[in-house]
N, C-alpha and C positions, 0 to 999 in steps of 0.2 A: 440507512438501512440498518448498522453498527448501534450510531446511538437510539436507532428506536427501540432496538433488543435490549439496550441498557438500560434505555427508560421505560420500558413494560416490567426490566427485572427488580430498579430503584423500587417502582410507584405498588408496583402489584405481588412482588418477590419472583421465587423463581419458578413457578407455576403459572408467571403474567405468560409465557412462552409456549409456543407447542410446536409439534414435527409432526408432518402428517408424509408418508414414503411412498410406495410402490412395494406391486409381487415384481414387477419387472425390473430392476435393478442387482446388480453382482452382486452375491458373496460378499464380496470386500464395500460394496459400499451400503447395504445395508448395515454390515458388522462397526461401519464408521459414524455411518448416520447416529446410529443407537448410542454411540458413544458419548458423540458429540450432545445429542440431548443432554444424555444426564451428567456429564461430566463441563460441558463450556456454559450448555445454558442453564444446568442444573435440573431442571423439570421434570417431572414425573410423564408430562402429557406428551407421550410422540406413539403410534400408532399408527395403519397403514389400511392402504386400499385391500390385503387380501384378505383384512377380517371379513371383508364380503366376499367371498370365494372360498378360503377352505376351513376355516376358525370350524365347523356345525365337526368334517369329517377328522379334523383334529383332534377335538374335545372327546368324540367317540372313542377313534382311536387310540387316545390316552388311557381313558378309562379302559377299554376294554383285553388293550394286547398290551400297555405299560408305556407304549413311544407310538409316535407319529412319524410315519414313512409311507407317503402314499401308495406306491408298491409296493411290498415286502419281498418283491421277486421281479425280476428280469422281464419287459416286455415282452420278449421273443419266449418266455414261458409260455403263454397264451397258448401255441400250434400247440400245446402237448394238452390243449381241452377237447372232453369231449361233447363240453357243456360249458356255455355264458351267458349268464345272468347280467346286464345290464341295464342297472336305473337310473332316470335322470338323464343321459350324456347323448348331444347328438353329436359323435364322434367322425361322422363321414362330411359334418359342416366346420367342424372347432376345432378337432384335430384326426385334419385327415392322414398324416402317415398312419396315426395308429391303428383305421380302419383296416386296413389291410390283413394285420393280426387277426383282425374279427370276422373277417368275408368265412362267414361255413355256416353249413344246413341246421345248427343245431342252437343260434342266438335265442337269445329271449329278450328281448326291449320293453319298459318301464317306461312309457312316456305318452302325454296328456295329449301327443299330437303326432300324426305319423308322418315325423321324420322323417329324410333322408335316412339316414340309421335304422331307422324302424320298416321302415320299406324294404329293408335287406334281409331283414329279421324271421328266422321261421315261427316266433310266436311274438306278435308284438299284445300287454297290455295296458289298456288307453284309460289311466283309471283322471277321475274330475280332481282336479288341481288341489291340492292340499292336502290330499287322501292317501298321501304315499307311505305313510306310515301304519294306516288299518290295513292296505294290504300286504304290508311286511310282514305284519301282527297274523294275518289271514295264512301266509303262505308256511309259516311256522306253523300255525295250528295245526292244517292239512300236514305237515313233515312228519307230526309227530303220530295223526291218528291214522295217516295211513300209513307205519312203518316205515321210514326213511331216515331217520333219525340215527348216526352212528352210537351208538350209547357205548362201546368201549372209550370213543374218541374223550364225551362227555365225560363219562368219569375221571378217566387217567387224565387230561389235559384240561378241563376247566371247571371253576365254580360257579355255582347261579344259577344251574338252569330251573331248577323246582319253580324259581320267584318270577322268574322269567314263562317259565309255562301258565304261572296263575294271571300273568296277564294275557297271554295269547290265546287262553281256553277257552273263552268266551266271547271271540273272532273266528265263529265260523265261517263257513264259507256266502249262505244266502245272506249271512250279514253284513260281510263285506262285500258280495255282490250291491247290497243296496245302497252302501255309504259312499263305494267308489264307483258303479258302474261296469266293474269287470266281471265276466259273466264266472258263473260258478266253473263251468265246463273248463275253460283259458288259466283259472288258476290252479285246477288241478293237472292239467296240461303243463304247468309251467314247473310245478312238484314232480310229476314222474320225468321229466327231460334230467331234472338235476337231480334224481334219484338216482335215474337209471345210469349217467353219467360215472366209468370210473376216477376222473377227474374231471372238476367242472370250479369253476372261478365264479365270483358275485361281486361288480363291479356297481361302486355307485360319482356321478356327479354331481353340478349344480341343481339340478334340478328336484334334489331331494334335499338338498342341505339348505340350501336359501332358504327357511321357514322359521316362523316364530315359535317351531319344536322339530329344528335341521337335525338337532345332535341326537334328539330319541328314533326319528327317524332311519339316521342312520346308526344307532345301535341295533333294530329291529332289523335290518337288513344285517347286518354283525353277527346276531342273534339268531338269524337264520341259515347262516354258512358256518357260524361254531356249532349248531345242530344236525349240520350235512358234515361233519369233519373234515371243514375245507383250510380252513388256516394253520398253517404249519405244515403241512403237508407236501411231498414233492408234486409235484404236476397240476396243486390247485394251489386255492388262494383266497380272501379275499384282501378289496384292491381300492383305492380312492383314487381319482384323476383328475390331475393336479391343472389349472384354467391358464396362469400367466407364466411368462419365458422363464422364472427362476420362481416359481409358485410354489417351489417346496423348501428351497435354498433360502427364502426370502422370508418365512417364516422361524427362521432358527437360532440367528442371530443375532436378535437383540430390536430392532423396530416395532414387537409388538410391546401394549404398552406394559403386560405382567411379564417381561419374560427378557433373560438373557442372553449370551451367548454359548453356542452348545446343546440350545433348547432347555438351560437353566431357567428356574422359577427367581422371580425376583422378590419375592417375600419367603423363597429358601435362604436360612442363616449360610450354612454352606455350602451355597451357589452363589450368596452375595461373597463370601469372604475369596474364595477360589478367583473371581472374575476382580475384583477387588487390588488383591494380588496382582495379577496380567496387570491393572492398570495404574498400579502404585500410587491407590489413594484407601484412602481410610475405610473400610464393609460399610460402617453408618451414614458416611458422607452419600453414598448412593442410596435415590429416591424411590419411592417405592412405586405402588401401581400405579395407571394411569387410568384414566377414562377409554372405552374403547371405541374406534373412529366415529361411527354413527353418534356416541354418546361425547365425542369429543366436535364434532365440529356441527353440532346443537348447541352446545356450551359457549360457543364463541363469542367474545363481545359484550357476556354478558356478566352479571355482577360478579360468580366466582369463577368465571370460565379465562382463559387466555385472551389476550389483547393482542398478541402478533402471533402469526402463524407462517412458517417454512414450507413449504411444498419440497417433494423430493420424487419425481417422476410419478405420478398421480393425477388428473383431471376429476375432482371430485363434484366440480358444477353440474357434471353432464351421468357423472357413475353414480355418484350417491343417490339414495330414497330420498323421496319427498325434496328434490331437486331447487325448486323456489323456495324451500326454507331453508338449505344449504346455502345458497346464492344470498339474500339476505343474511346471514351470519358471518359470511364471507365478507360482504360491505359493511358488518359493524366494526371491523378488527381496528385498531389503529394503525394495524400494519401488515402488512400480506406480503409476502418474497414467496415465489416460484422461479425453480431452478427445472427448466427442462429443454429438449431442443427442434421441438414443436413448440409456434406461436398457441396454445391450447383456450379452450376455452375460460380456464382458472387461473390462469397467465394471462389474459385481456383486462380480468379484474382488480392482477395484481399491484402493488405502489415500485416493486420495484420486479425486473425480471432476469435472472442470470444463465444466459446461455451457456452450456455444458455440452458435453461431445456425446455423439450417439454412441449404439455398440460397435459401427466397423474403424473407430475412431480409439477404438478405448482398449486397453489390457483386461482380462477379470475373470472368474467363473460363474460357473451358473449352477444349479441341479437338477437335474430332471427331477420326472417323476418317480421313477426307480430309484431316488437316491443316488444317483452316478454324480462325482463332480465332473463337470464337464469345461475344457479351458477358452477364453474368448480371448482371439488373436488382434490385434490389430492390423487394420488391411489399408488402412491410409492416411493420411494425415491432416488433423482437424484442422477448421477454417483460424487465421491471425484473431490472437485474444480472444479464442474459445477454450476455455478449461473443462478439466473431468469433473466429475464432481466429488470426488476425491478429496482436489487442488483448492475446490469449492470450500470445502469442509472446515480445510487445514488455514486457510485465509483468515476464515470466519472465527474460529477457534484461538487464533494466535490473538483477531482484532479483539478479541472480548475477552481476552486477559491469560489463556491459556501459553503453554510455554509448545514451541514447533512439535521437538520432538514428539509430544504423546500422539500428536496426529499425522502419521507416515500419510505422501502422497501418493506412493510408490505402487502400485494392488499387491506385487510379488511381496515385500515388508508386510503391509495390511494383513495379507491372508494367512504368513507365519503368526505374526500374533493371533487373527483368529482363532490360529490353532492348536493354540498355547489357550487361551479364554474357553475353549470346545473336551479340552483335554478332561477324559473322565464322565464327559456329558452325555447325556441318550443320543446327542446327535455331533458324537466323537470323529472329528476330523484331523489329528490332532498327528494320524501316519501318511496324511497325504500331500503332498507338494507339489509346487510346479515341478521339477524335476522330473518326477513320476509321472506325471501327467503328463509332459513333453517326450517322456520318452515313450508313449500311449498308453499304457496300464489304464486299463477301466476300471475305476474306483469308487465303490461303493461305500459309503458308512452304515453304520461305525466303522471305524479303520484307527483303531489303538496306536499304532507303531508302522516306524516306519520299515519293518522287515512281514505286517500281517498284509494279505491280498482283498481287504477290504468285505463286506459281505452282500454280496449278491442276492443273498436267500436267505430273510429271516427267519425264526421263530421253529427251527426244523429241529433244535433239541429244545426250546423250550419258551416261554412269551418273557416281556422282560419286567414281568411282573417279580419281584422278591421269592416267588413262591415256582416261578416258571409254568407256573397258570394262564390262562386266557380266564378273562369273566364275560359272561352271560352279565347282562342290565336290564334289568325289569324297568321296561317300558311302557307307554299306555298312547293310544292314538289321542291326540288334543287336535280339535279343531284351528284355523285359520284364524286367523287376527281378525278376519275381515269377510265374512261371507258374503253371497250375494242377496238381496233383497228386493223390494218394489221400486225403490230409488233406483237402486244401481243393481241388476239382473244377472248379472252375468261375471264369470272369473277374467283378469287379465292376468297374464302372464309373460312372461318376461325371454328374450334370450337372445345366441350369437347367430349371424348369419357368414355363410362362406365366405365373402367378401370383402367385410367389414372386423376389425377388432376392437377389443373391448371397448372404448371412448370413442374409438373413431378418429382420435387425432393424429393420429400417422396416416390412416388407410383413408381415410376421407384426402387426404394428400396427393393420392398415389392414383392418376388419370384412369387405369386399366381397372383397375376395384370402384373404382367412382362410379365409369360406365357401368359394372358388373353389377353393381345394387347403390346406385344415386341419392335415395331419399326411401325416407321411416313407411316403411308397410305397414298394415295391418290384415293378417288372416284373421276370416271370417266364416264361417260355415255355409251354405248358400242361402239355406229357411233366413238362420238371425240376420241377416243381408238383407233379407227382401222385408221383414216384419221390420226395421230398422227404416225402410225405404233407400237403401243402398242399392247401387253396382256394381260390378267388375271397374276397376280406375276412379270411381269419383272421392272426392277427398273426406277425412271421415274425421269426427271429434269425438275421441275418447278421451270420457269424464268421471273424475274417481272425488272422492273427499277430500283432497289435496289439490285439486287443480285436473287440468286437464291438455290433449296434446294433440294435434295434427299428424293425419298418418293418410296413403295412399291404401284405396281400400285392395286387397286381392282374394277374390272369393276361394274358399278349398273345399272338396270336400267332403275331405275326410278329418274336418274339424269339426272339436266337437261341438252342438251346438247350441251349451252354456259354457264357450270360454271365446276369448279373441287372444291374440298374440301378438306382440311389439319387439321386435329388435330395439334393443338400445344404446346404438353405435351416434345416434342421431343428438343434436346439438338443438338447445333455444326452443322456436313452439314443438319441434318435433323429438323432444327428450320422452322417450320412455319414460324414465323415474320422473316426472311430474304428475305421476298420477300412482307411482308405486307404494306402498307402507310401511315405513320406518318400526314395524312392530320389533323386536327383536327375542332371539332366543335366549331365555335363562342361563343358558351355560356358555355358549359362544359369543353373544350379544351380536351375530348376525341378522341383517334386516330380512324382510320376508319380500324377497323380489321375486318368487314366482306365483303369489298369489293375491289378489285385491279384489274388491268389488269394482265395478266398473258398468259404463253405459254408454251405449252410442252410438249414434246420427250423423246424417250428414253436413257436411258444410260448404260453404259457400268458396269456391274458388281465392276470393280473397280477403278472406276472415283470417284473424289471425287473434 
């Protein structure tokens, strides 16, 4: 393995090897993985599966507020709301503990499906997949013309309203209904509910983010919330829901291709100098920005792409879009190394598999969706000869010629270094310590000193831009990268179900969960199923321009007739990502998981 990494570096230079991380890694692992990639390998090519989740929300939040923290307020604040608009998130199935904060008579849900969450809402807006930005622009239009804008807030706390309004002015309600399918009356009802609320929140999830215009779509919902005067006001706000166990912390400490610890930029000279001082290297020795997740996977084994890949805590064979192509690129590598605690589909392809400890066998920290750092404590000892990811990284670094002291494998020591690296950054952990966490302190970043109590509520005194004001970002609706036509007449959208999680590599090994959701299903409207010659429980083939997948038919009367839904937890011929579109958002580089063009038809039970 080490010889393969050295050979890739000798033959192709430092970018001959790459690293692919995961949003479930602890803060300590995320930090040391980024350091290992940039120093031990010397490569600029490191990214992670969180690029598939929160990247659009992060980019939109940075543009509007000057910083990206999923919820800039504690979850418990939602109890103070008189209305909540939830766009593109089925939290009843994907984040059940959060649902108890949202069970209320004033919940508005935007989702193309009548999900378990939408069924509990006072108002469900059911747009066509890929039209969320048009709907958000239309809601802003109505807020303006119906007099719901908080003009004092807009004048005193924001910039850019006029430019945003020039984009929204042409999205009158009837046009929005024509594009999205959401009735004018429902649009007006949503705006009235938000406008009448003393305290209100707008929340977004993957459903509006995983699009080729995901950043603009989230930006459109932020613009709506700013017009209503919600962000940075006690009892109100805007927030984005994270999707993985360390979805917030995993994107802050250096496993993104354009990022250094503390949410610093890899291309900012001051940021590079600060991190280089902590690492004890010259700033010029740090590589620049690399390729984003899908672009990295797409380049593997090509003339100018990496020839060796190390994967930590991710299963891209199942979770990446255009999955057959990704598997082909992985097969073209000279060396594939996978570190995981389950034998995932990606591990099955590996030349070397490194068994590592799972969450109950190790120490560390994670950062939850509200920016609060949580301690993870070891509950049991690991099997013999199984090492932690930190121990693996240290061993590899030393074998590659790095000094051992540069790569501590004690989580507390790594976290203390992370604190120094993050000091003064947008995600400042410098005042957070294991001792404070172990004493029971609830600490939200930024926490810039040991005597600081953290920041559970951001923006109350100003936003993170230098002038303290939030930014309206002028956006418009752009259609998805692929729309239905005569050959592929349906929208296909993907998502999660209650009993499975992410690529299913862990949950498909738990008998109770597998009994609850044993196979891939495709949700289809009764009329759509009838036209396709399908009945409930038939095996169907769903095809797109990229491939086909098999799923059991579930006829659902509340589905849109132009849309089918696939869960993405299943592998091989049942993988939803065999048909998804890798079209990328130009800003976040997130793939378009949530909409593509497809057709559906019968499949013989033995077909493959």
